[in-house]
DSSP file (Angstrom, degrees, kcal/mol; ACC not computed):
  #  RESIDUE AA STRUCTURE BP1 BP2  ACC     N-H-->O    O-->H-N    N-H-->O    O-->H-N    TCO  KAPPA ALPHA  PHI   PSI    X-CA   Y-CA   Z-CA
    1    1 A M              0   0    0      0, 0.0     2,-0.2     0, 0.0     0, 0.0   0.000 360.0 360.0 360.0 147.7  -59.1   57.4  249.7
    2    2 A G        -     0   0    0      1,-0.1     2,-0.4     0, 0.0     0, 0.0  -0.489 360.0-116.1 -84.2 158.3  -57.5   59.5  247.0
    3    3 A Q        -     0   0    0     -2,-0.2     2,-0.5     2,-0.0    -1,-0.1  -0.734  21.0-156.3 -94.1 142.6  -58.6   63.0  246.1
    4    4 A T        +     0   0    0     -2,-0.4     2,-0.3     2,-0.0     0, 0.0  -0.971  17.9 172.5-115.6 133.9  -60.0   63.9  242.7
    5    5 A F        -     0   0    0     -2,-0.5     2,-0.5     2,-0.0    -2,-0.0  -0.971  26.1-130.4-139.9 157.4  -59.9   67.4  241.5
    6    6 A W        -     0   0    0     -2,-0.3     2,-0.7     2,-0.0    -2,-0.0  -0.910  12.9-147.1-110.4 127.3  -60.6   69.1  238.2
    7    7 A I        -     0   0    0     -2,-0.5     2,-0.7     2,-0.0    -2,-0.0  -0.856  13.6-147.2 -96.0 118.8  -58.2   71.5  236.6
    8    8 A H        -     0   0    0     -2,-0.7     2,-0.4    49,-0.1    -2,-0.0  -0.755  10.8-149.0 -87.6 116.8  -60.0   74.3  234.8
    9    9 A Q        -     0   0    0     -2,-0.7    48,-2.6     1,-0.0    49,-0.4  -0.719   7.5-147.8 -86.5 134.6  -58.1   75.3  231.8
   10   10 A L  E     -A   56   0A   0     -2,-0.4     2,-0.3    46,-0.2    46,-0.2  -0.848  14.3-165.6-102.5 138.2  -58.4   78.9  230.8
   11   11 A I  E     -A   55   0A   0     44,-3.0    44,-2.3    -2,-0.4     2,-0.1  -0.886  14.2-123.7-125.6 155.4  -58.3   80.0  227.1
   12   12 A N     >  -     0   0    0     -2,-0.3     4,-2.0    42,-0.2     3,-0.4  -0.301  38.3 -92.3 -90.8 176.6  -57.9   83.3  225.3
   13   13 A I  H  > S+     0   0    0     40,-0.3     4,-2.7     1,-0.2     5,-0.2   0.859 123.2  56.6 -60.2 -39.3  -60.1   84.8  222.7
   14   14 A Q  H  > S+     0   0    0      1,-0.2     4,-2.1     2,-0.2    -1,-0.2   0.886 108.4  47.7 -62.0 -37.3  -58.2   83.4  219.8
   15   15 A Q  H  > S+     0   0    0     -3,-0.4     4,-2.5     2,-0.2    -1,-0.2   0.871 110.1  51.8 -69.4 -37.5  -58.8   79.9  221.2
   16   16 A V  H  X S+     0   0    0     -4,-2.0     4,-2.6     2,-0.2     6,-0.4   0.929 110.1  50.1 -63.8 -44.2  -62.5   80.6  221.7
   17   17 A V  H  X S+     0   0    0     -4,-2.7     4,-2.6     1,-0.2     5,-0.3   0.928 112.0  48.0 -57.2 -46.1  -62.7   81.7  218.1
   18   18 A S  H  < S+     0   0    0     -4,-2.1    -2,-0.2     1,-0.2    -1,-0.2   0.901 114.9  44.0 -63.2 -43.1  -61.0   78.6  217.0
   19   19 A L  H  < S+     0   0    0     -4,-2.5    -1,-0.2     1,-0.2    -2,-0.2   0.875 124.3  32.8 -71.0 -38.5  -63.2   76.2  219.1
   20   20 A T  H  < S-     0   0    0     -4,-2.6    -2,-0.2    -5,-0.2    -3,-0.2   0.754  92.9-132.0 -93.2 -26.1  -66.5   77.9  218.2
   21   21 A G     <  +     0   0    0     -4,-2.6     2,-0.2    -5,-0.3    -3,-0.1   0.563  65.6 128.5  80.0   8.6  -65.9   79.1  214.7
   22   22 A L        -     0   0    0     -6,-0.4    -1,-0.3    -5,-0.3    -2,-0.2  -0.601  61.7-111.2 -94.3 157.4  -67.3   82.5  215.7
   23   23 A S     >  -     0   0    0     -2,-0.2     4,-2.3     1,-0.1     5,-0.2  -0.425  27.5-111.8 -80.7 162.9  -65.6   85.9  215.2
   24   24 A K  H  > S+     0   0    0      1,-0.2     4,-2.5     2,-0.2     5,-0.2   0.912 119.0  53.0 -58.0 -43.5  -64.3   87.9  218.1
   25   25 A L  H  > S+     0   0    0      1,-0.2     4,-2.0     2,-0.2    -1,-0.2   0.904 109.3  48.4 -62.4 -41.7  -67.0   90.6  217.5
   26   26 A T  H  > S+     0   0    0      2,-0.2     4,-1.3     1,-0.2    -1,-0.2   0.917 110.3  51.8 -65.1 -42.6  -69.7   87.9  217.7
   27   27 A I  H  < S+     0   0    0     -4,-2.3     3,-0.5     1,-0.2     4,-0.4   0.934 113.4  42.9 -60.0 -47.0  -68.3   86.5  220.8
   28   28 A Y  H >< S+     0   0    0     -4,-2.5     3,-0.7     1,-0.2    -1,-0.2   0.815 112.4  55.3 -69.7 -28.4  -68.2   89.8  222.6
   29   29 A S  H >< S+     0   0    0     -4,-2.0     3,-1.5    -5,-0.2     6,-0.3   0.719  89.3  76.9 -75.1 -20.4  -71.6   90.7  221.2
   30   30 A M  T 3< S+     0   0    0     -4,-1.3     9,-3.2    -3,-0.5    12,-0.2   0.738  94.9  48.3 -65.1 -21.6  -73.2   87.6  222.7
   31   31 A K  T <  S+     0   0    0     -3,-0.7     2,-0.8    -4,-0.4    -1,-0.3   0.471  89.1  96.0 -94.8  -4.4  -73.2   89.1  226.2
   32   32 A D    X   -     0   0    0     -3,-1.5     3,-1.9    -4,-0.2     6,-0.2  -0.793  63.9-155.9 -89.7 111.2  -74.8   92.4  224.9
   33   33 A K  T 3  S+     0   0    0     -2,-0.8    -1,-0.1     1,-0.3     5,-0.1   0.727  93.3  54.2 -60.1 -21.9  -78.5   92.1  225.5
   34   34 A K  T 3  S+     0   0    0      3,-0.0    -1,-0.3    -3,-0.0     2,-0.1   0.551  89.8 100.7 -87.9  -9.7  -79.2   94.6  222.8
   35   35 A S  S X  S-     0   0    0     -3,-1.9     3,-1.3    -6,-0.3     0, 0.0  -0.437  76.4-131.5 -80.0 149.4  -77.2   92.7  220.2
   36   36 A A  T 3  S+     0   0    0      1,-0.2    -1,-0.1    -2,-0.1    -6,-0.1   0.698 112.2  54.0 -66.3 -19.7  -78.7   90.5  217.5
   37   37 A Y  T 3  S+     0   0    0     -8,-0.1    -1,-0.2    -5,-0.1    -4,-0.1   0.314  78.2 143.9 -96.8   6.3  -76.2   87.9  218.6
   38   38 A S    <   +     0   0    0     -3,-1.3    -7,-0.2    -6,-0.2    -8,-0.2  -0.189  18.7 170.9 -54.0 131.7  -77.2   88.0  222.3
   39   39 A D    >   -     0   0    0     -9,-3.2     3,-1.7   -10,-0.1    -1,-0.1  -0.828  19.8-167.1-144.4 101.4  -77.0   84.6  224.0
   40   40 A P  T 3  S+     0   0    0      0, 0.0    -1,-0.1     0, 0.0    -9,-0.0   0.676  88.6  60.9 -64.3 -14.5  -77.4   84.6  227.7
   41   41 A N  T 3  S+     0   0    0      2,-0.1     3,-0.1   -11,-0.1   -10,-0.1   0.586  75.8 108.7 -88.8 -10.0  -76.1   81.0  227.8
   42   42 A F  S <  S-     0   0    0     -3,-1.7    18,-0.1   -12,-0.2    -3,-0.1  -0.464  84.4 -95.8 -66.9 137.2  -72.7   81.8  226.3
   43   43 A P        -     0   0    0      0, 0.0     2,-0.1     0, 0.0    -1,-0.1  -0.173  38.3-113.6 -57.6 143.4  -70.0   81.5  229.0
   44   44 A K        -     0   0    0     -3,-0.1    12,-0.4     1,-0.1     2,-0.1  -0.456  29.9-114.2 -73.2 146.4  -68.9   84.6  230.9
   45   45 A R        -     0   0    0     -2,-0.1     2,-0.5    10,-0.1    10,-0.2  -0.488  24.0-134.3 -77.8 155.9  -65.4   85.8  230.4
   46   46 A I  E     -B   54   0B   0      8,-3.6     8,-2.1    -2,-0.1     2,-0.7  -0.956   8.5-141.2-115.9 121.7  -63.1   85.8  233.4
   47   47 A K  E     +B   53   0B   0     -2,-0.5     6,-0.2     6,-0.2     3,-0.1  -0.733  26.4 169.8 -85.1 116.9  -61.0   88.8  234.0
   48   48 A I  E     -     0   0B   0      4,-2.0     2,-0.3    -2,-0.7     5,-0.2   0.586  65.9  -1.4-105.6 -13.6  -57.5   87.6  235.2
   49   49 A S  E >  S-B   52   0B   0      3,-1.5     3,-0.9     1,-0.0    -1,-0.2  -0.942  89.1 -80.0-159.2 179.6  -55.7   90.9  235.1
   50   50 A K  T 3  S+     0   0    0     -2,-0.3    -1,-0.0     1,-0.2     3,-0.0   0.863 128.4  20.8 -56.3 -38.5  -56.3   94.6  234.2
   51   51 A N  T 3  S+     0   0    0     -3,-0.0     2,-0.4     1,-0.0    -1,-0.2   0.163 111.9  80.4-118.3  17.9  -56.0   94.0  230.5
   52   52 A R  E <   +B   49   0B   0     -3,-0.9    -4,-2.0   -40,-0.0    -3,-1.5  -0.985  44.5 175.5-135.6 131.3  -56.6   90.2  230.1
   53   53 A V  E     +B   47   0B   0     -2,-0.4   -40,-0.3    -6,-0.2     2,-0.3  -0.905   7.2 174.0-124.7 157.8  -59.8   88.1  229.9
   54   54 A C  E     -B   46   0B   0     -8,-2.1    -8,-3.6    -2,-0.3     2,-0.3  -0.900  20.1-129.4-149.7 177.7  -60.2   84.4  229.3
   55   55 A W  E     -A   11   0A   0    -44,-2.3   -44,-3.0    -2,-0.3     2,-0.5  -0.928  28.3-104.9-132.3 156.5  -62.8   81.7  229.3
   56   56 A S  E  >  -A   10   0A   0    -12,-0.4     4,-2.3    -2,-0.3   -46,-0.2  -0.721  21.9-148.7 -79.6 123.8  -63.1   78.3  230.8
   57   57 A I  H  > S+     0   0    0    -48,-2.6     4,-2.7    -2,-0.5     5,-0.2   0.864  99.0  56.9 -63.0 -33.6  -62.6   75.7  228.1
   58   58 A W  H  > S+     0   0    0    -49,-0.4     4,-2.2     2,-0.2    -1,-0.2   0.932 108.4  45.4 -61.0 -46.2  -65.0   73.4  230.0
   59   59 A E  H  > S+     0   0    0      2,-0.2     4,-2.3     1,-0.2    -2,-0.2   0.887 112.3  51.6 -66.1 -39.0  -67.8   76.0  229.9
   60   60 A I  H  X S+     0   0    0     -4,-2.3     4,-2.4     2,-0.2    -2,-0.2   0.933 110.9  47.7 -63.3 -44.7  -67.1   76.7  226.2
   61   61 A N  H  X S+     0   0    0     -4,-2.7     4,-2.5     1,-0.2    -2,-0.2   0.888 110.5  52.1 -63.4 -38.5  -67.3   73.0  225.4
   62   62 A Q  H  X S+     0   0    0     -4,-2.2     4,-2.3     2,-0.2    -1,-0.2   0.916 110.3  48.8 -62.3 -42.6  -70.5   72.7  227.4
   63   63 A W  H  X S+     0   0    0     -4,-2.3     4,-1.9     2,-0.2    -2,-0.2   0.909 110.2  50.7 -64.2 -42.9  -72.0   75.5  225.4
   64   64 A I  H  X S+     0   0    0     -4,-2.4     4,-0.9     1,-0.2    -2,-0.2   0.934 110.8  49.2 -59.2 -47.3  -70.9   73.9  222.1
   65   65 A E  H >< S+     0   0    0     -4,-2.5     3,-0.7     1,-0.2     4,-0.2   0.906 110.5  51.0 -58.6 -42.9  -72.5   70.6  223.2
   66   66 A A  H >< S+     0   0    0     -4,-2.3     3,-0.9     1,-0.2    -1,-0.2   0.838 108.7  50.9 -67.0 -32.9  -75.8   72.5  224.1
   67   67 A T  H 3< S+     0   0    0     -4,-1.9    -1,-0.2     1,-0.2    -2,-0.2   0.637  97.8  68.3 -80.2 -12.1  -75.9   74.3  220.8
   68   68 A M  T << S+     0   0    0     -4,-0.9    -1,-0.2    -3,-0.7    -2,-0.2   0.506  70.3 120.5 -83.7  -3.9  -75.5   71.0  218.9
   69   69 A V  S <  S-     0   0    0     -3,-0.9     2,-0.3    -4,-0.2    -3,-0.0  -0.413  73.0-115.2 -62.4 130.8  -79.0   69.8  220.0
   70   70 A V              0   0    0      1,-0.1    -1,-0.1    -2,-0.1    -2,-0.1  -0.519 360.0 360.0 -68.5 128.4  -81.1   69.1  217.0
   71   71 A R              0   0    0     -2,-0.3    -1,-0.1    -3,-0.0    -2,-0.1   0.398 360.0 360.0-108.6 360.0  -84.0   71.5  216.9
């Protein structure tokens, strides 16, 4: 049998802004529990070096799909 594996693509803040339509400030505020924009379901950022963070494009897309639910 062949192996199947998933490649997780990591994206930077500019790409998250582009995909979500949110500003950088809003994105960073979404993890602040005291913020009006707080969203515990927004994907966590991934620290890949001392001065660089990124997000999983798969998790961002999952979050977008979840927010599109008609309420």
